[in-house]
C-alpha positions as CSV (number, residue, x, y, z in Angstrom):
1,X,-31.0,11.6,14.1
2,X,-28.7,8.8,13.1
3,X,-28.0,7.9,9.5
4,X,-30.6,5.3,8.3
5,X,-32.8,5.9,11.4
6,X,-35.9,6.8,9.5
7,X,-35.5,3.7,7.2
8,X,-35.0,1.5,10.3
9,X,-38.1,2.9,12.0
10,X,-40.2,2.4,8.8
11,X,-39.0,-1.2,8.5
12,X,-39.8,-2.0,12.1
13,X,-43.2,-0.5,11.7
14,X,-43.8,-2.9,8.8
15,X,-42.7,-5.8,10.9
16,X,-44.8,-4.9,13.9
17,X,-47.5,-2.3,13.0
18,X,-49.1,-0.4,15.8
19,X,-51.2,-2.7,18.0
20,X,-49.1,-5.8,17.1
21,X,-48.6,-8.3,20.0
22,X,-45.0,-9.1,20.9
23,X,-43.4,-11.5,23.3
24,X,-40.5,-10.3,25.5
25,X,-37.7,-12.6,26.6
26,X,-35.6,-11.4,29.5
27,X,-32.0,-12.3,30.0
28,X,-30.0,-12.2,33.2
29,X,-30.8,-8.6,34.2
30,X,-34.2,-7.0,33.4
31,X,-33.1,-3.4,33.6
32,X,-30.0,-1.4,32.7
33,X,-28.3,1.2,34.9
34,X,-30.8,3.8,33.7
35,X,-33.8,1.7,34.6
36,X,-34.7,0.9,31.0
37,X,-36.3,-2.5,30.4
38,X,-33.9,-5.0,28.6
39,X,-35.6,-7.8,26.6
40,X,-35.3,-9.6,23.4
41,X,-38.5,-9.0,21.3
42,X,-40.4,-11.5,19.3
43,X,-43.4,-11.0,17.1
44,X,-46.2,-13.0,18.8
45,X,-48.0,-14.1,15.6
46,X,-45.0,-16.2,14.3
47,X,-42.1,-15.9,16.7
48,X,-40.0,-13.7,14.5
49,X,-36.9,-12.5,16.5
50,X,-37.1,-8.8,15.7
51,X,-33.5,-7.9,16.8
52,X,-32.1,-10.7,14.5
53,X,-34.3,-9.6,11.6
54,X,-33.3,-5.9,11.9
55,X,-29.6,-6.9,12.1
56,X,-29.8,-9.3,9.1
57,X,-31.5,-6.7,6.9
58,X,-28.9,-4.0,7.8
59,X,-31.4,-1.8,9.7
60,X,-29.4,-2.0,13.0
61,X,-26.0,-2.6,14.5
62,X,-25.2,-4.9,17.4
63,X,-25.4,-3.7,21.0
64,X,-24.7,-6.0,23.9
65,X,-25.4,-4.9,27.4
66,X,-23.5,-7.3,29.7
67,X,-24.4,-9.6,31.4
68,X,-27.3,-10.0,28.9
69,X,-25.4,-11.8,26.2
70,X,-27.5,-15.0,25.6
71,X,-27.9,-14.3,21.9
72,X,-24.8,-12.3,21.4
73,X,-23.0,-14.7,19.0
74,X,-26.0,-15.1,16.8
75,X,-26.7,-11.3,16.7
76,X,-23.1,-10.4,16.1
77,X,-22.9,-12.9,13.3
78,X,-26.0,-11.4,11.6
79,X,-24.5,-7.9,11.8
80,X,-21.2,-9.2,10.4
81,X,-23.0,-10.7,7.4
82,X,-25.0,-7.6,6.8
83,X,-21.8,-5.5,6.9
84,X,-20.0,-7.9,4.6
85,X,-22.9,-7.9,2.1
86,X,-23.3,-4.1,2.3
87,X,-26.9,-4.3,3.4
88,X,-28.9,-1.3,4.6
89,X,-27.0,1.1,6.9
90,X,-23.7,-0.5,6.1
91,X,-23.9,0.7,2.5
92,X,-25.8,3.9,3.1
93,X,-23.8,5.1,6.2
94,X,-20.7,3.1,6.4
95,X,-21.7,1.9,9.8
96,X,-24.1,2.4,12.6
97,X,-24.3,5.3,15.1
98,X,-23.4,7.6,12.3
99,X,-25.1,11.1,12.6
100,X,-27.0,12.5,9.7
101,X,-29.1,11.0,6.9
102,X,-32.8,11.0,6.6
C-alpha cells in the first residue's frame, strides 16, 4: 500500500459514499492500453470534480494519460499548490507513489 492510501480512500468515501451517483466525462480515448475505463469523475448531486478535489486537498498526485489531457493544466496546478502548501500526502509522505504508511 502506498503512503497516505488509507487516508485518501477514507476521504473519497466521505465525498462519494457507497451508492452515490457520479457523472463520467470522457476525453479523447475511453480506455487505456490495459482496457481500463478512463474518465473524469463528478459527483452528480452538485458537480464536484472529484479528481480536482482530491488533488487540492493533497490526497492524490497528478497522473496524465495522453492523449487524455483536457484538464491537465488545472489538475497539475492543483497538485502544485497542495505540494507547495504541504497538504496531505506531500507533508506525510514527501510525495505520491511512496510505499508504506497506513
